[in-house]
Steps between C-alpha positions, in 0.01 A plus 500: 500500500394795284717683250439856384649685204531874536642743248721787610553763233817641654765641273304449178585842361860515614781525241649179638175314434521566126859382475430196719202393291725496195689210656187294570633197311771428759473219753327561836738567786445502876565842652702499821327684782583605855249534783484854638227431759258219582258451785142514622451850641490756219347840577378520137162678515348323198391150405696241302759677287762400242746771393800528272685803633731657244621825659625645828208741556237226478717268712521761779119554497420128500753424775369783724148354473621144556748562785476854641825601669696193384823555301451488123675194348759596237405450135692624195215591266744550212540121492231356732123496558302401810221241485263540796210276599280579801208268569285747686334443839460140620296409810756273672861391510612225260489692172820547295598619154819469297632582157635161394621585152555771241555393140598724208322345200637760260162671468373497863613423852309210654464578870423183698347550844399240758246601766412265787201515731435275799235231465231429761722244677774759565544670836513876447474810714222756445747774406456692176798459269601650166763276333748655256811430295722762333780389266739680268604360163685618189311763301351360177256767383247222430135460590452278807250213486400384848439132567379455857424164657282522812532185710305397810714270713394223734664486840399144587 
């Protein structure tokens, strides 16, 4: 199992970020989140991507690239942000990705992601997939730190 730490500099310059950093001494709190979309067939034209989407215009552009023609899930950007992870092209079935936690530490949001790939003992189909997970969560105005665990599973 490999773990990767990525840094996403979203929202750093926002007015909310300054006020949120002032409360950095408070206790970490899990952020509730709701899945907007999850699956294995994104139309996203790029490789692995992690996005914190903070406004309607960006949300519309990202969604059109991800799911052309599909209805846009409702998000109230006055109070919510979207966290989107797309793994990029994978050569077979058996790959998945999920946001498993969001934690407001007072100075950052820790974004925990779990990605699974099939091991050599797994039966898969030779169909290209592009796993994704989009969630919405309360707006914090904080920088997101991405903690992604990539796990290869055994199917024996």
